[in-house]
Structure formats: structure tokens, C-alpha cells
PLY file of the C-alpha trace (Angstrom):
ply
format ascii 1.0
element vertex 54
property float x
property float y
property float z
element edge 53
property int vertex1
property int vertex2
end_header
79.21 178.15 95.09
75.42 177.26 95.59
72.98 179.53 94.37
69.08 179.28 95.73
66.32 181.25 93.98
65.57 183.44 96.93
69.27 184.04 98.08
71.49 186.60 96.45
74.80 185.30 95.27
77.74 186.31 97.68
79.97 189.11 96.10
82.04 189.49 99.04
85.04 187.99 97.29
85.05 190.24 94.43
88.29 192.40 94.37
87.17 195.93 95.09
88.15 198.95 97.12
86.41 198.92 100.50
84.70 202.22 99.66
83.10 200.20 96.67
80.12 198.28 96.18
78.84 195.63 93.79
75.36 196.57 92.65
73.34 194.07 90.86
71.25 195.01 87.81
68.17 193.01 87.33
64.99 193.04 85.18
62.32 194.92 87.15
59.69 192.73 85.48
61.50 189.15 85.48
64.19 189.60 88.16
66.34 188.38 86.00
69.89 189.30 86.70
71.05 191.05 83.72
74.38 192.22 84.89
76.84 193.63 87.66
78.12 197.29 88.30
80.77 198.57 90.51
79.28 201.84 92.46
81.72 203.92 94.18
80.62 205.41 97.55
80.72 209.12 98.22
82.78 209.52 101.22
86.09 207.94 99.51
87.68 211.44 99.69
87.40 211.38 103.29
90.57 209.12 103.55
93.59 211.10 104.60
97.20 210.35 104.46
98.63 209.23 107.64
100.47 212.19 109.22
104.31 211.72 109.39
105.57 210.70 113.01
109.08 212.40 114.38
0 1
1 2
2 3
3 4
4 5
5 6
6 7
7 8
8 9
9 10
10 11
11 12
12 13
13 14
14 15
15 16
16 17
17 18
18 19
19 20
20 21
21 22
22 23
23 24
24 25
25 26
26 27
27 28
28 29
29 30
30 31
31 32
32 33
33 34
34 35
35 36
36 37
37 38
38 39
39 40
40 41
41 42
42 43
43 44
44 45
45 46
46 47
47 48
48 49
49 50
50 51
51 52
52 53
């Protein structure tokens, strides 16, 4: 995996539910990557169980 200074790393391979996203935590002054946090989107409760078919 190659990382350029102006290019954000690709976190698409992070194992996470579809309704969540990985958020980069950066220092506002130096723009240094401090860490990653998982943010769960609102709307995850919209997922309904499939109705039984008879």
C-alpha cells in the first residue's frame, strides 16, 4: 500500500458494517494522523428484517 503526502489512505478494506464509516482523526494544526475512529451512521435502524414468504 503506497501513501502519498496529499493522498488519503484507502480504508475500504477495513472490516466494518455497511452503515458505518471510518473517520480519520487529525491534528488541526499539523494535519498529522492521530488515529482512526468508527462512526455509525444514523439510519442503521432502517434495516428491516425480510418478511417471510409463504
